[in-house]
BABAVO-136066 format. One record per residue: residue in one letter; x, y, z of N, C-alpha, C in turn. Coordinates in Angstrom, 1 decimal. Atoms other than C-alpha are relative to their C-alpha. Example, Ala and Ser with C-alpha at 12.3 -4.5 7.8 and 13.67 -1.06 7.14 Angstrom:
<sites>
a|0.9|-1.2|0.0|12.3|-4.5|7.8|0.9|1.2|0.0;
s|-0.9|-1.1|0.0|13.7|-1.1|7.1|-0.8|1.1|0.8;
</sites>
This chain:
<sites>
m|1.0|-0.1|0.9|152.7|124.0|159.4|-1.2|0.1|0.7;
q|1.2|-0.2|-0.6|149.2|125.2|160.1|-0.9|-0.6|-0.9;
y|1.1|-0.2|0.5|146.4|124.4|158.5|-1.5|0.6|0.6;
r|1.3|-0.3|0.3|142.6|124.6|158.1|-0.7|-0.4|-1.1;
r|0.9|0.8|0.4|139.3|123.6|157.3|-0.1|0.3|-1.6;
f|-0.5|0.1|1.3|139.3|122.8|153.7|-2.2|-0.1|-0.8;
g|1.6|0.0|0.6|135.3|124.3|152.8|-1.0|-1.3|0.7;
r|0.9|0.7|-1.2|132.6|121.7|153.7|0.3|-1.5|0.1;
t|-0.6|1.7|0.3|134.7|118.0|152.8|0.3|0.4|1.7;
g|-0.5|-0.1|-1.7|136.1|119.2|156.6|0.9|-0.5|0.2;
w|-1.5|0.9|0.3|139.3|117.7|155.6|0.8|1.7|0.9;
q|-0.6|-1.2|-0.5|142.1|119.6|157.3|1.5|0.3|-0.3;
a|-0.7|-0.1|0.2|144.3|120.8|155.3|1.1|1.3|-0.2;
a|-1.5|-0.3|-0.2|148.1|122.0|155.6|-0.7|1.8|-1.3;
e|-0.2|-1.0|0.0|147.9|125.8|154.8|0.9|0.6|-1.7;
m|-0.5|0.0|1.0|150.7|125.4|152.1|0.2|-1.4|-0.3;
g|0.3|0.9|1.1|149.7|123.3|149.5|1.5|-0.3|-1.0;
y|-0.5|0.1|0.5|152.1|121.7|147.0|-0.9|-0.2|-2.0;
g|-0.3|0.1|1.4|151.8|122.4|143.2|1.0|-0.8|-0.5;
m|-1.0|0.5|0.5|153.4|120.0|141.3|-0.1|0.1|-2.0;
w|-0.2|0.4|1.5|152.7|121.0|137.5|1.5|0.0|0.3;
g|-1.2|-0.2|0.5|156.8|121.9|137.3|0.6|-1.5|0.1;
m|-0.5|1.3|0.4|157.5|118.1|137.6|-0.9|-0.7|-0.5;
g|1.3|0.6|0.9|154.8|117.3|134.6|1.3|-0.5|-1.2;
g|-1.3|0.0|1.3|158.5|118.2|132.2|0.1|1.1|-0.3;
w|-0.6|-1.7|-0.1|158.9|122.1|132.4|2.4|-0.6|0.1;
t|-1.1|0.4|0.2|162.5|122.0|131.2|0.7|0.1|1.6;
e|-0.8|0.0|-1.3|165.3|121.5|134.1|-0.6|-1.4|1.5;
s|0.8|1.1|-1.2|163.0|119.1|136.5|0.7|-1.5|-0.6;
d|-0.3|1.8|-0.6|164.3|115.5|138.0|-0.4|-0.1|0.3;
d|0.7|1.0|-1.4|162.5|113.5|139.2|0.6|-0.8|1.1;
r|0.1|0.4|-1.6|164.6|112.3|142.1|0.2|1.8|0.5;
e|-0.2|-1.0|-0.9|165.4|116.2|143.1|-1.5|0.1|0.4;
s|1.0|-0.8|-0.2|161.9|116.3|142.9|-1.4|-1.2|1.4;
m|0.6|0.9|-1.2|161.0|113.1|145.0|0.1|0.7|1.1;
i|-0.8|-0.2|-1.0|163.1|114.2|147.6|-0.4|1.9|0.2;
s|1.2|-0.8|-0.5|161.0|117.3|147.8|-0.9|-0.1|0.4;
l|1.3|0.5|-0.1|158.6|116.0|147.9|-0.5|-0.6|1.6;
q|-0.3|0.4|-1.0|159.3|114.0|150.4|0.4|0.7|1.6;
r|-0.3|-0.5|-1.4|160.3|116.2|153.0|-0.7|2.1|0.2;
s|1.3|-0.4|-0.5|157.6|118.6|152.6|-1.4|-0.8|0.3;
v|1.2|1.0|-0.9|155.1|115.6|154.0|1.4|0.1|1.9;
e|-0.5|-0.2|-1.6|158.0|115.8|157.0|-0.3|1.3|0.3;
l|0.6|-1.1|-0.2|157.3|119.6|157.4|-1.7|0.0|0.0;
g|1.7|-0.3|-1.2|153.5|119.0|158.0|-1.0|-0.1|-1.4;
c|1.1|-0.4|1.2|152.3|119.4|153.8|-0.8|-1.2|-0.2;
n|0.8|0.5|0.2|149.7|117.4|153.4|-1.3|0.0|-1.1;
f|0.5|0.0|1.4|148.0|118.5|149.9|0.7|0.3|-1.1;
f|-0.6|0.8|1.8|149.0|117.4|146.5|-0.7|0.6|-1.0;
d|1.1|-0.1|1.1|147.6|119.3|143.5|0.8|-0.8|-1.5;
t|-1.1|1.2|1.4|148.5|117.4|140.3|-0.9|0.2|-0.9;
a|0.9|0.0|1.5|146.9|117.0|136.3|0.4|-0.9|-0.9;
f|0.3|1.1|1.0|146.3|114.3|134.1|1.5|1.0|-1.0;
a|-0.3|-0.5|0.8|147.5|117.1|131.6|2.5|0.2|0.7;
y|-1.1|0.0|-0.6|151.1|117.4|133.7|1.1|-1.1|-0.6;
g|-0.4|1.0|0.7|153.4|115.5|131.5|-1.2|-1.5|-0.7;
e|1.4|0.6|0.6|150.2|113.5|130.4|0.4|-1.8|1.2;
g|-0.3|0.6|-0.9|150.4|111.6|133.8|0.9|-0.5|0.8;
h|-1.3|-0.2|-0.6|153.9|111.9|134.8|-0.1|0.2|1.5;
s|0.2|-0.7|-1.6|153.3|114.3|138.2|-0.7|-0.8|0.4;
e|0.9|0.8|-1.0|150.3|111.9|139.1|1.0|-0.8|0.4;
s|-1.1|1.6|-0.8|152.6|109.1|139.4|0.9|0.1|0.5;
l|-1.0|0.5|-1.6|155.3|110.4|141.5|-0.8|0.6|1.3;
l|0.2|-0.5|-1.2|152.8|111.9|143.7|-0.5|-1.8|0.5;
g|0.2|1.4|-0.1|151.4|108.1|143.3|0.6|-0.9|0.9;
q|-1.0|0.0|0.0|154.8|107.8|144.2|0.6|0.2|2.0;
l|0.0|-1.5|-1.2|154.8|110.2|147.2|-1.1|-1.6|1.1;
l|0.9|0.6|-0.6|151.5|108.1|148.6|0.3|-1.4|0.7;
r|0.0|1.7|0.0|152.9|104.3|148.6|1.8|0.5|1.4;
d|-0.6|-0.2|-1.5|155.9|106.1|150.9|-0.3|0.6|1.2;
n|0.6|-1.0|-1.0|154.1|107.5|152.7|-1.6|-0.6|1.0;
p|1.3|0.8|-0.7|151.3|104.5|154.2|-0.3|0.5|0.8;
g|0.4|-0.8|-1.5|150.9|105.8|157.5|-0.8|1.4|-0.1;
k|0.6|-1.1|-0.2|149.7|109.4|156.7|-0.6|0.3|-0.9;
k|0.4|-0.6|0.9|147.1|111.1|155.1|0.3|1.3|-0.6;
l|0.1|-1.1|0.7|147.6|113.1|152.2|-0.7|-0.5|-1.3;
y|1.1|0.1|0.2|145.3|114.4|150.4|0.3|0.3|-2.1;
t|0.2|0.4|2.0|145.1|113.7|146.0|-1.0|0.9|-0.2;
a|1.0|-1.2|1.2|143.6|116.8|143.9|1.1|0.1|-1.3;
s|-0.7|0.2|1.5|144.2|115.8|140.4|-0.9|1.4|-0.9;
k|0.8|-1.2|0.4|142.5|117.8|137.3|0.0|-0.7|-1.4;
i|0.3|1.1|1.2|140.8|116.1|134.1|0.4|1.2|-0.7;
p|-0.6|-0.9|0.7|142.7|118.2|130.9|-1.5|-0.3|-0.8;
p|2.3|-0.8|0.7|139.1|120.1|128.3|0.9|-1.7|-1.1;
k|-0.2|1.0|0.6|139.0|116.4|125.8|0.8|1.3|-1.6;
n|-0.3|0.1|1.2|139.8|119.3|123.2|1.6|0.8|0.1;
r|-1.6|-0.4|-1.0|143.1|120.3|125.1|-0.1|1.7|-0.8;
i|0.2|-1.3|0.1|142.1|123.9|124.6|0.5|0.6|1.0;
w|0.1|-1.0|-0.8|143.6|125.9|127.2|0.3|1.9|-0.5;
p|1.6|0.3|-0.3|141.7|128.2|128.4|-1.0|-0.4|-1.1;
s|1.7|0.0|0.9|138.3|127.1|127.2|-0.3|1.2|-0.6;
r|0.4|-1.2|1.5|136.7|129.6|124.2|-1.6|0.0|0.8;
r|1.2|0.3|0.0|133.8|131.0|125.0|-1.2|-0.3|-1.0;
g|-0.2|0.9|1.1|131.7|129.4|123.0|-0.2|-1.2|0.0;
s|-0.6|1.3|0.4|133.0|126.1|123.2|-1.4|-1.3|0.4;
h|0.4|1.3|-0.2|131.0|122.8|123.6|0.2|-0.6|0.9;
l|-0.2|0.7|-1.2|130.3|121.3|127.1|0.4|-1.7|-0.8;
e|-0.8|1.5|0.3|130.4|117.9|124.8|1.4|0.0|-1.1;
d|-1.2|0.1|0.9|133.6|118.9|123.1|1.2|-0.2|0.3;
v|-1.3|0.2|-0.6|135.6|119.4|126.2|-0.2|-0.4|1.8;
f|0.4|1.1|-1.5|134.2|116.9|129.5|-1.2|-0.3|-0.2;
p|1.0|0.6|0.4|131.8|114.8|127.5|0.0|-1.2|1.4;
a|-0.4|0.6|-0.5|130.9|112.5|130.1|0.3|-1.0|-0.1;
d|-1.2|0.8|-0.2|132.1|109.2|129.4|1.5|0.7|-0.4;
y|-1.7|-0.3|0.3|135.5|111.7|128.5|0.5|-0.3|2.5;
i|-0.9|0.0|-0.8|135.5|112.4|132.4|-0.4|-0.8|0.8;
r|-0.5|1.4|-1.1|134.8|109.0|133.7|1.5|-0.3|-0.6;
e|-1.3|0.0|1.2|138.0|108.1|131.1|1.2|0.6|0.7;
q|-0.4|-0.9|-0.6|139.8|110.5|132.8|0.5|-0.3|1.3;
v|0.4|-0.2|-1.3|138.8|110.1|136.1|0.6|-2.0|0.7;
e|-0.1|1.5|-0.2|140.0|106.1|135.8|1.3|0.0|-0.4;
k|-0.9|-0.2|0.5|143.3|107.3|133.9|0.7|0.3|1.2;
s|-0.1|-0.4|-1.5|144.0|109.2|137.6|0.4|-1.0|0.1;
l|-0.2|1.2|-1.3|143.3|106.2|139.8|1.2|-0.7|-0.7;
t|-1.8|0.9|0.7|146.2|104.2|137.4|0.8|1.1|0.0;
n|-1.6|-0.4|-0.5|148.9|106.6|137.8|-0.1|0.6|0.9;
l|-0.6|-0.2|-1.2|148.4|107.6|141.0|-0.2|-1.3|1.5;
g|-0.2|1.7|-0.4|147.9|103.4|142.4|-0.7|0.8|1.4;
t|0.8|-0.4|-1.1|144.8|104.8|144.5|-1.2|-0.6|-0.7;
s|1.4|0.5|0.3|141.1|103.5|144.5|-0.9|1.4|-0.1;
s|0.9|-1.2|0.5|139.6|107.0|144.7|1.1|1.1|0.1;
i|-1.1|-0.8|0.0|141.0|110.9|144.3|-0.9|0.5|1.2;
d|0.8|-1.0|-0.8|139.9|113.1|147.5|-0.2|1.4|-1.2;
l|-0.2|-1.2|0.3|140.1|116.1|145.1|0.0|0.0|-1.7;
m|0.1|0.1|1.4|138.8|116.1|141.1|-0.6|1.4|-0.5;
q|0.0|-1.1|0.5|139.1|119.3|139.1|-0.9|-0.1|-1.4;
f|-0.3|-1.0|1.2|138.0|121.0|136.0|0.9|0.3|-0.5;
h|-1.1|-0.3|0.5|141.1|121.8|134.2|-0.3|1.7|-0.8;
v|1.3|-1.5|0.7|138.9|125.0|132.5|-1.0|-0.5|0.3;
w|2.2|-0.1|-0.5|135.4|125.9|133.3|-0.6|1.4|-1.3;
e|1.2|-0.7|0.9|132.7|128.0|131.0|-1.3|0.5|1.0;
d|1.4|-0.1|-0.4|129.7|129.2|133.4|-1.5|-0.2|-0.4;
d|1.1|0.5|0.6|127.8|128.7|130.6|-0.5|-1.2|0.2;
w|0.0|1.1|-0.5|128.0|124.7|131.4|-1.1|-0.5|1.1;
a|-0.2|-0.5|-0.7|126.9|125.5|134.5|-1.3|-1.1|0.6;
k|1.7|0.4|-0.1|122.7|124.3|134.4|0.2|-0.8|-0.5;
d|0.2|1.2|1.4|123.8|121.1|131.8|0.2|-1.2|1.3;
e|-0.1|0.5|-0.8|123.0|118.0|133.8|0.7|-1.2|-0.1;
r|-0.8|1.3|0.0|125.2|115.4|131.9|1.5|0.1|0.9;
w|-0.8|0.0|-1.0|128.2|117.0|133.6|0.2|-0.5|1.3;
q|0.5|-0.5|-1.4|126.6|117.5|136.9|-0.1|-1.9|0.2;
k|0.9|1.0|-0.2|125.1|113.8|136.5|1.5|-1.6|0.2;
a|-1.7|0.5|0.1|128.9|112.3|135.8|0.8|0.5|1.3;
c|-0.4|-0.8|-1.0|130.2|113.9|139.1|-0.8|-0.7|1.2;
a|0.5|0.7|-1.3|127.4|112.5|141.6|-0.1|-1.1|-0.2;
d|-0.2|1.5|0.1|127.5|108.6|139.8|1.5|0.1|0.5;
l|-1.6|0.4|0.0|132.0|108.9|140.3|-0.2|0.4|1.5;
k|-0.5|-0.6|-1.4|131.3|110.7|143.9|-0.7|-1.3|0.6;
a|0.7|1.4|-0.8|128.6|108.0|144.4|0.5|-1.7|-0.1;
e|-0.4|0.7|0.7|130.6|105.1|143.3|1.3|-0.1|1.0;
g|-1.4|0.4|-0.9|133.5|105.9|145.9|1.8|0.6|-1.1;
l|-0.7|-0.4|0.6|135.5|107.0|142.9|1.0|1.3|0.2;
v|0.1|-1.0|0.5|135.7|110.4|143.3|-0.2|1.1|2.1;
k|0.4|-0.1|-1.5|135.3|112.2|147.1|-0.6|1.2|0.6;
a|0.6|-1.1|-0.2|135.1|115.7|146.2|0.3|0.5|-1.8;
w|-1.0|0.1|1.0|135.3|118.0|142.7|-0.2|1.2|0.3;
g|-0.4|-2.0|0.4|136.0|121.7|141.8|0.5|-0.1|-1.2;
v|-0.4|-0.3|1.2|136.8|123.7|139.1|1.3|1.1|-0.3;
s|-0.5|-0.4|0.1|139.8|125.1|138.2|-0.4|1.3|-1.0;
v|0.7|-1.0|0.9|138.9|128.7|136.9|1.2|0.8|-0.5;
n|-0.9|-0.5|0.7|140.9|130.3|134.1|0.7|1.3|0.5;
r|-1.0|-1.7|-0.6|143.7|133.3|134.6|-1.2|1.1|-0.6;
w|1.0|-1.3|-0.3|141.9|136.3|135.1|-1.9|-0.3|-0.4;
e|0.8|0.1|-0.1|138.5|135.0|135.3|-1.2|-0.5|0.8;
p|0.8|1.2|-0.4|137.4|134.0|138.3|-1.2|0.0|-0.2;
d|1.1|0.3|0.2|133.9|135.0|138.1|-0.5|-0.9|-0.6;
n|0.9|0.9|1.1|133.2|132.5|135.2|-0.1|-1.4|0.8;
c|0.3|0.9|-0.5|132.3|130.0|138.0|-0.7|-0.1|0.7;
l|0.6|0.4|-1.1|129.7|131.2|140.2|-0.8|-0.4|0.1;
e|1.8|0.6|0.2|126.1|130.1|138.9|0.6|-2.3|-0.1;
t|-0.6|1.8|0.2|128.7|126.5|138.4|-0.9|-0.1|1.4;
l|0.3|-0.1|-1.4|129.2|127.1|142.6|-1.5|-0.3|0.8;
r|1.5|0.6|-1.4|125.3|127.6|143.0|-0.7|-1.3|-0.4;
t|0.8|1.3|0.1|124.5|124.2|141.7|0.3|-1.4|1.2;
g|-0.2|0.7|-1.7|126.0|123.0|144.7|0.9|-1.6|-0.3;
q|-1.5|0.8|-0.1|128.3|120.1|143.0|1.2|-0.1|0.3;
i|-1.7|-0.1|-0.1|131.7|121.7|143.2|0.1|0.5|2.0;
d|-0.4|-0.2|-1.1|133.2|121.3|146.7|1.8|1.2|0.1;
a|-0.8|-1.0|0.0|136.0|123.9|145.9|0.5|0.2|-1.6;
v|-0.7|-0.9|0.9|137.7|126.6|143.5|1.2|-0.5|-0.1;
q|-1.4|-0.9|0.1|141.2|127.0|142.4|-0.7|1.2|-0.7;
v|0.5|-1.3|1.2|141.6|130.3|141.2|1.5|0.7|0.6;
i|-1.2|-0.9|0.2|144.8|132.5|140.5|-0.5|1.0|1.5;
y|0.7|-1.1|-1.2|144.6|134.7|144.0|1.7|0.6|0.5;
n|-1.5|-0.7|0.0|148.1|137.0|144.6|0.3|1.3|0.4;
i|-0.4|-1.6|-0.3|149.6|140.9|145.2|-0.5|0.2|-0.8;
f|0.6|-0.6|0.7|148.6|141.3|142.2|-1.2|0.3|-0.3;
d|1.5|0.9|0.5|145.3|139.3|140.9|-0.6|0.1|1.8;
q|0.6|-0.7|-1.4|143.3|140.7|144.0|-1.6|-0.4|-0.4;
n|1.0|0.0|0.2|140.2|140.3|142.1|-1.3|-1.2|0.4;
p|0.8|1.1|-0.4|138.7|136.9|143.1|-0.6|0.3|1.4;
e|0.4|-0.8|-1.3|137.8|138.8|146.9|-1.3|1.4|-0.4;
d|1.1|-0.5|0.7|135.5|140.6|144.7|-2.0|-1.0|0.5;
h|1.5|1.3|0.1|132.3|138.0|143.9|0.4|-1.5|0.0;
l|-0.3|1.2|0.0|133.8|134.6|143.9|0.1|-0.3|1.8;
f|-0.7|0.9|-1.4|135.3|134.6|147.7|-0.7|0.5|0.9;
p|1.5|0.1|-1.1|132.1|136.2|149.4|-1.1|-1.3|-0.3;
l|0.9|1.1|0.4|130.1|133.7|147.3|0.4|-2.1|0.5;
c|-0.2|0.8|-0.9|132.2|130.7|148.8|0.0|-0.1|1.3;
d|0.5|-0.3|-1.5|132.0|131.9|152.2|-1.3|-0.3|0.4;
e|2.0|0.5|0.2|128.1|131.6|151.8|0.0|-1.6|-0.1;
l|0.9|1.4|0.3|128.0|128.2|150.2|1.1|-0.8|0.7;
d|-0.8|0.9|-1.0|131.3|126.6|152.3|0.8|-0.5|-0.8;
i|-0.9|0.6|1.1|133.4|126.1|149.1|1.4|0.2|0.4;
a|-1.1|-0.6|-0.3|137.2|125.8|149.8|0.4|0.6|-1.1;
i|-0.7|-0.5|1.0|139.8|127.8|148.1|0.9|-0.1|0.1;
i|-1.8|0.3|0.7|143.1|127.0|146.3|0.1|0.3|-0.7;
a|-0.8|-1.1|0.3|145.2|130.1|145.6|0.8|-0.4|-0.5;
r|-1.2|0.5|1.1|147.3|129.3|142.7|1.1|1.1|-0.3;
v|-1.1|-0.8|0.5|150.2|131.0|141.3|-0.2|1.1|0.9;
p|-0.4|-1.0|-1.1|151.2|132.9|144.5|0.5|1.0|-0.8;
f|-1.2|-1.1|0.8|154.1|134.5|142.9|-0.3|0.3|-1.5;
d|0.2|-1.1|0.5|152.6|135.7|139.7|1.1|-0.9|-0.7;
e|-1.0|0.5|1.5|154.1|132.8|137.6|1.8|0.4|-0.1;
g|-1.4|0.0|-0.4|157.5|133.8|139.6|0.3|1.9|-0.5;
t|0.1|-0.6|-0.1|157.1|137.3|139.3|0.4|0.8|1.5;
l|-0.5|-0.1|-1.4|156.8|137.7|142.9|0.8|-0.2|1.0;
t|-0.9|0.1|-0.5|159.7|136.6|144.1|1.4|0.6|-0.4;
g|-0.5|-1.1|-0.3|161.2|139.2|142.8|1.5|-0.5|-0.5;
t|-2.0|0.4|0.9|164.4|137.6|140.3|-0.4|0.0|-0.6;
l|0.4|0.6|1.6|162.9|137.6|137.1|0.3|1.7|-0.5;
t|-0.7|-0.8|1.3|164.7|140.7|134.6|-0.5|0.4|-0.5;
k|0.0|-0.3|1.6|163.7|142.5|131.8|0.2|-0.8|-1.2;
d|-1.2|1.1|0.8|166.4|140.1|130.4|-0.4|-1.5|0.1;
s|-0.1|1.9|-0.3|165.1|136.7|131.6|-0.4|-0.7|-0.8;
k|-0.1|1.0|1.2|165.1|133.9|129.5|-0.2|-1.4|0.5;
w|0.5|1.0|-0.7|163.8|130.3|129.7|0.6|-0.7|-1.1;
p|-0.7|1.2|1.2|165.4|127.1|127.8|-1.6|0.0|-1.1;
e|1.2|0.3|1.3|163.2|126.4|124.2|-0.5|-0.9|1.0;
g|1.4|1.7|-0.7|160.3|124.2|125.0|-0.9|0.7|1.1;
d|1.3|0.0|-1.6|158.9|126.1|128.6|-0.3|1.4|-0.3;
w|1.1|-0.7|-0.1|156.4|127.5|129.1|-0.1|1.2|0.0;
r|0.1|-1.3|-0.3|157.3|130.6|130.4|0.3|0.8|-1.2;
n|-0.6|-0.5|0.9|158.6|131.8|127.1|-1.2|0.5|-0.5;
s|1.2|-0.4|0.4|155.0|132.2|125.7|-1.0|0.8|0.7;
y|0.5|-0.7|-1.5|153.8|133.8|129.0|0.6|1.5|0.0;
f|-0.3|-1.0|-0.7|156.1|136.3|129.9|0.9|0.4|-1.6;
v|0.4|-0.5|1.0|156.3|138.0|126.2|-0.1|1.3|0.2;
p|-0.9|-1.5|0.0|158.3|141.7|126.3|-1.3|0.5|0.6;
e|1.1|-1.3|-0.5|154.6|143.3|126.8|-0.6|-0.6|1.5;
n|0.7|0.8|-1.8|153.5|141.0|130.2|1.9|0.6|0.3;
l|-0.9|0.2|0.0|157.5|140.7|130.7|0.3|1.2|1.1;
n|-0.4|-1.1|-0.3|158.5|144.1|131.2|-1.4|1.1|1.1;
a|0.6|-1.0|-1.5|155.4|145.6|133.3|-0.3|-1.2|1.2;
s|-0.3|0.6|-1.2|155.6|142.9|135.6|1.2|0.1|0.9;
v|-1.2|-0.6|-0.2|158.8|143.3|135.9|0.7|2.1|1.6;
d|0.0|-1.0|-0.2|158.3|147.2|136.5|-0.8|-0.1|1.8;
r|1.0|-0.3|-1.3|155.4|146.5|139.4|0.5|-1.2|0.7;
a|-1.0|0.9|-0.5|157.7|143.8|140.9|1.1|1.3|0.7;
e|-0.9|-0.9|-1.0|159.9|146.5|142.2|-0.3|1.2|0.3;
a|0.6|-0.5|-1.5|157.8|148.6|143.2|-0.4|-0.2|1.0;
l|0.2|0.4|-1.7|156.9|146.4|145.9|1.6|0.1|0.4;
r|-1.0|0.7|-1.0|160.6|146.3|147.1|-0.1|0.8|1.0;
p|-0.4|-0.9|-1.2|160.4|149.2|149.2|-0.9|-0.2|0.7;
l|0.9|-0.3|-1.6|157.8|147.8|151.4|0.1|-1.6|0.3;
i|-0.2|1.8|-1.0|159.5|143.9|152.1|0.7|0.7|1.3;
p|-0.5|-0.3|-1.5|160.2|143.7|156.1|1.0|0.0|-0.6;
a|-1.7|-0.2|-0.5|163.9|143.9|157.1|-0.1|-2.4|0.2;
g|-0.2|1.3|-0.8|164.7|139.9|157.4|-0.8|-0.9|-0.8;
m|0.8|0.8|0.5|161.9|138.7|154.7|0.5|0.5|-1.5;
t|0.0|-0.3|1.4|162.0|138.1|150.8|-1.7|0.3|-0.8;
m|1.5|-0.3|0.7|159.4|139.4|148.2|-0.6|-1.3|-0.2;
a|0.6|1.2|-0.1|158.4|135.9|148.1|-0.8|-0.4|1.5;
e|0.5|-0.1|-1.2|157.8|135.7|151.4|-1.3|0.2|0.6;
m|0.2|-0.4|0.2|156.0|138.2|151.3|-1.1|0.1|-0.9;
a|1.2|0.2|1.3|153.5|137.6|148.8|-0.6|-1.0|0.7;
l|1.1|0.5|-0.2|152.5|134.4|150.3|-0.5|0.3|1.3;
r|0.3|0.1|-1.3|151.9|135.7|154.1|-1.1|1.4|-0.4;
f|1.6|-0.1|1.0|149.5|138.1|151.6|-1.1|-0.9|0.1;
i|0.9|0.7|0.4|147.8|135.7|151.1|-0.5|-0.9|0.9;
l|0.4|0.4|-1.3|147.6|134.0|154.4|-1.1|0.6|0.9;
h|0.4|-1.1|-0.5|146.5|136.7|155.4|-1.8|0.2|0.1;
n|1.4|0.5|0.9|142.8|135.8|153.7|-0.5|-0.8|0.9;
p|0.6|1.8|-0.7|140.6|133.1|156.0|-0.7|-0.8|-1.0;
t|0.9|1.4|1.3|138.7|132.2|152.8|0.9|-1.1|-0.8;
v|-0.6|1.0|0.3|141.7|130.5|151.6|0.3|-0.9|0.8;
s|-0.4|1.1|-0.8|142.1|127.3|152.4|1.3|-0.5|0.4;
t|-1.3|0.9|0.3|145.4|125.9|150.8|0.3|1.2|-1.3;
i|-0.7|-1.1|0.7|148.0|128.1|149.1|0.6|-1.2|-0.9;
i|-0.5|1.6|0.7|149.7|125.3|146.0|1.7|0.9|-0.8;
p|-1.1|-0.3|1.0|153.1|127.2|145.1|0.4|-1.4|-1.2;
g|-1.2|0.4|0.1|155.3|125.5|142.8|1.1|-0.6|-0.4;
m|-1.2|0.3|-0.5|158.0|123.7|144.2|0.9|-1.9|-1.0;
r|-1.2|0.7|0.4|160.8|121.9|142.6|1.5|-0.3|0.9;
k|-1.4|0.2|-0.8|163.5|122.3|144.7|0.2|0.0|1.3;
l|0.2|0.4|-1.7|164.3|121.1|148.3|0.0|1.4|0.9;
k|-0.1|-1.8|-0.8|165.4|125.3|149.2|-1.6|0.1|0.0;
n|1.3|-1.1|0.4|162.1|126.4|147.9|-1.3|-0.6|1.1;
v|1.0|0.4|-0.7|159.7|123.7|149.4|0.5|0.5|2.0;
e|0.0|-1.1|-1.5|161.7|125.1|153.2|-0.5|1.6|0.1;
a|0.4|-1.8|0.4|161.5|128.5|152.5|-1.7|0.2|-0.2;
n|1.9|-0.6|-0.3|157.7|129.0|151.6|-1.0|-1.4|0.8;
i|0.0|0.9|-1.3|157.1|125.8|154.1|-0.6|1.1|1.0;
a|-0.3|-0.6|-0.8|158.3|128.3|156.8|-0.6|1.0|-0.1;
a|-0.4|-1.3|0.5|156.7|131.0|155.8|-1.8|-0.6|0.9;
s|2.0|-0.1|0.0|152.7|129.2|157.0|0.9|-0.6|1.9;
d|-0.2|0.0|-0.8|154.0|129.6|161.0|-0.9|1.0|0.8;
g|0.6|-0.3|-1.4|151.2|131.5|162.7|-0.1|1.3|-0.5;
h|0.1|-0.7|0.3|152.1|134.8|161.9|-0.6|0.3|-1.2;
t|0.3|-0.4|1.4|150.5|137.3|158.9|0.6|1.3|0.2;
l|-0.9|-1.7|0.0|152.0|141.1|158.0|-1.0|0.6|1.3;
p|1.1|-1.2|-0.9|150.5|143.8|159.9|-0.8|0.9|-1.2;
a|1.5|-0.6|0.6|147.2|145.5|158.9|0.8|1.1|-0.9;
e|-0.9|-0.8|0.8|150.0|148.2|157.5|0.3|-0.1|-0.7;
l|-0.8|0.5|1.2|151.2|146.5|155.0|-1.1|-0.9|-0.9;
i|1.5|0.7|0.5|148.2|144.4|154.0|-0.8|1.2|-0.5;
a|0.6|-1.6|0.6|146.7|148.1|153.4|0.9|0.2|-0.9;
q|-1.4|-0.5|0.8|149.9|149.1|151.5|-0.1|-0.5|-1.9;
l|-1.0|0.5|1.9|150.6|146.1|148.8|-1.9|-0.1|-0.5;
r|1.1|0.3|1.1|146.2|146.0|148.1|-0.4|1.1|-0.3;
q|0.2|-1.1|1.1|147.0|149.3|146.6|0.8|-0.5|-0.9;
h|-1.1|0.1|0.9|149.3|147.0|144.2|-1.3|-0.8|-1.0;
r|0.9|0.7|1.2|146.1|145.4|142.5|0.4|0.2|-1.4;
w|-0.3|-0.2|1.6|146.8|144.8|138.9|-1.3|-1.0|-0.4;
d|0.8|0.7|0.8|143.4|144.2|137.2|0.1|-0.3|-1.3;
r|-0.3|0.0|1.4|144.1|142.1|133.9|-1.0|-0.6|-0.3;
t|1.0|1.2|0.9|141.8|140.5|131.1|0.8|-0.8|-1.0;
p|-0.5|1.3|0.1|142.7|137.1|129.6|0.3|1.1|-2.3;
t|-0.7|-0.4|1.2|145.3|137.6|126.2|0.5|-1.1|-1.3;
k|-1.7|1.2|0.4|146.7|135.3|123.6|1.4|-0.6|0.9;
w|-1.0|0.5|-0.4|149.6|135.0|125.4|-1.0|-0.5|1.6;
s|0.1|0.4|-0.8|147.9|134.3|128.7|-0.3|-0.4|0.5;
q|1.6|1.3|0.2|146.5|130.8|128.5|0.4|-0.6|1.3;
</sites>
């Protein structure tokens, strides 16, 4: 496992972190399997775990808390998220801060997450949605500063809405935010335009999420793919999205190096960018933990292949199904 400096926090975070959304109630998730996979990741050097209260109403956080108790001698970085009070994902243009993240609610949710984790502090607490219109509102800024001063939260971050990487730039300039979580992968390269340069300038950490485009970049989806009733992916991979996504993934197949999977290529593309502090692929199964962490070996893709993959950039805008 390779490690990278996590922005101005100075933490040495595993460049292959662990996304825990799937453990919060997705279909086919199993707590025993989840704990085995989490523990294996620690054994392989993973030390950065991203969860959220909304992942099973605290269930995923509780699993992370168990992992911490099982590994008392190791420094494992905890990252969680405050859900929007109105429970609307993503946030909407024109929404008001007091309806989404009022100050008393921010504190209440931090305390709930601390209870679920069983810890006295959270390394990184993030806002699960965000609107840059709230940047200069002193209410959230004071709430964050107070919780940091009390030692309950060590660093603050924002999780940027899907396909809106610029919807946080003014917020970053306030100096209150230490990390940004953003979708970044072979298709979604637009964070490189404005977000990454600003984060480099301000020394803000970047957490790359959705490295496999919700599964498309594993190369395993087909235009007939379906998921069990109640699975979130049924609402995301509507025919309009699924068909186009599969077509674009198929166009990548000729570029996959011998002996490599599409998923590994996707991870190595992201690791090629030094601005990225850590990647958080969702992992519920042992085989995925071992395969993904194996990509963190200090070797990146050839420059020629990176140039070819850049041609597969896919600029998208939010739609009713892209929550």
